[in-house]
C-alpha positions in Angstrom: 70.8 96.3 116.8 67.4 95.4 115.5 67.3 92.6 113.0 67.0 93.7 109.4 65.3 91.9 106.6 66.9 91.7 103.2 65.5 90.1 100.0 67.8 88.8 97.3 66.6 86.6 94.5 63.3 86.2 96.3 64.9 84.9 99.5 64.3 86.8 102.7 67.2 86.9 105.1 67.3 88.1 108.7 70.5 90.1 109.2 71.6 90.7 112.8 74.6 91.9 114.9 75.2 89.5 117.8 77.8 88.8 120.4 80.5 86.3 119.7 83.4 84.9 121.7 87.0 85.9 121.0 87.9 82.3 120.3 85.2 82.0 117.5 86.0 85.5 116.1 89.8 84.7 115.9 89.1 81.3 114.3 86.9 83.1 111.7 89.7 85.7 111.1 92.3 82.9 110.6 90.0 81.2 108.1 88.9 84.2 106.0 91.1 87.3 106.4 93.3 88.1 103.4 96.4 89.4 105.2 95.9 89.4 109.0 96.0 86.6 111.6 94.2 86.4 114.9 94.5 89.2 117.5 95.1 89.0 121.2 94.1 92.5 122.2 90.4 93.2 122.6 87.7 95.1 124.5 84.8 93.7 122.6 83.9 91.7 119.5 80.7 91.4 117.5 79.4 89.1 114.7 77.2 89.7 111.7 74.7 86.9 110.9 72.4 86.1 108.1 69.9 83.9 109.9 72.2 81.4 111.5 75.1 81.8 109.0 78.1 83.7 110.4 79.0 86.3 107.7 81.6 88.4 109.5 83.3 89.5 112.7 84.8 92.7 114.1 87.2 92.9 117.0 87.9 96.2 118.8 90.6 97.0 121.4 92.7 99.7 122.8 94.9 101.4 120.2 98.1 99.7 119.3 99.9 103.0 118.9 100.6 104.2 122.5 100.3 107.8 121.6 96.7 107.3 120.5 95.8 105.3 123.7 94.2 108.2 125.7 91.5 106.1 127.3 88.8 107.7 125.0 89.9 106.1 121.7 89.1 102.6 120.6 90.7 100.8 117.6 88.9 98.3 115.4 91.6 95.7 115.2 90.0 93.3 112.7 87.0 93.3 110.4 86.6 90.1 108.5 83.8 88.9 106.3 83.0 86.1 103.9 82.1 88.6 101.2 78.5 89.1 102.2 77.2 92.3 100.6 77.6 95.4 102.9 78.8 93.2 105.8 82.0 95.3 106.4 80.0 98.6 106.5 77.5 97.1 108.9 80.2 95.8 111.2 82.1 99.2 111.2 78.8 100.9 111.9 78.0 98.6 114.8 81.4 99.1 116.3 81.0 102.9 116.0 77.6 102.8 117.8 79.0 100.6 120.6 82.0 102.9 121.0 79.7 106.0 121.2 77.4 104.3 123.7 80.4 103.3 125.9 81.6 106.9 126.0 84.5 106.8 123.6 85.2 110.0 121.8 87.0 108.5 118.8 87.2 105.2 117.0 90.1 104.4 114.6 91.1 101.6 112.3 93.7 101.0 109.6 93.6 99.6 106.1 96.4 98.7 103.7 97.3 101.7 101.5 96.1 99.7 98.5 92.6 99.3 99.9 90.0 102.0 98.9 88.2 102.2 102.3 84.7 102.2 100.7 83.0 100.5 103.7 84.7 102.9 106.1 83.5 106.0 104.1 80.0 104.5 104.0 80.2 104.2 107.8 81.2 107.8 108.3 84.9 107.3 108.9 87.3 109.9 107.5 90.7 109.2 106.0 93.4 110.7 108.2 96.3 109.8 105.9 99.2 107.4 105.7 100.7 105.6 108.6 104.0 103.7 108.3 103.9 100.0 109.1 107.0 99.1 111.1 108.3 95.8 112.4 107.6 95.1 116.0 110.9 93.1 116.1 113.3 95.6 117.6 116.8 95.0 119.1 115.6 96.2 122.5 112.4 94.1 122.3 112.6 91.1 120.0 109.3 89.7 118.7 108.4 86.7 116.7 107.3 88.0 113.3 106.3 84.6 111.8 103.3 82.5 112.9 102.5 78.8 112.0 99.1 78.3 110.5 97.3 75.5 108.8 98.5 76.9 105.4 102.2 77.1 106.7 104.2 79.9 108.2 102.8 83.5 107.6 103.9 86.9 108.7 102.1 88.0 111.9 101.8 91.7 111.0 101.3 93.6 107.8 104.4 95.8 107.5 103.4 97.8 104.4 102.0 101.3 104.3 98.6 101.8 105.9 95.9 104.5 106.1 94.4 105.5 109.4 90.6 106.1 109.4 88.9 108.0 112.2 85.4 108.8 113.4 84.8 111.3 116.1 81.8 111.5 118.4 80.4 114.7 119.8 80.0 115.1 123.6 76.2 114.6 123.3 74.5 111.5 122.1 73.1 111.5 118.6 
């Protein structure tokens, strides 16, 4: 993505999407995300910078829901920002462009049902309705549902109702 210039209060900033390591992206998520912790599944990750200041990260991976994992669908697992204006929309848009260029046909992500999805709508995603959040801790496959953090133990996964958002790509570029 070409750097963009923004001017706020007479200060010009250079805004760019750049690569980032999973270790740095996950550390950022742990520090700033309101309700999710780090993720271990990934295909790629990108960062949004204002000059040299890291403003946000996005982590994309194969869909968690097995029935959606068709090899041509990618899931944005985390988007996390420090509140920089339009950073979420820019990261969603960057992920969509990367997915399209890599040949994916669909990109999906989830929000809590209580979140409006403004950045997703601005990035061309469509609301595909409610998806139940269920515990990954099942009798046949027990999972740890709590995780130790610097702030104390937290639930690893949001179990409440979520909304699935999708963006489809045509077979041609454009």
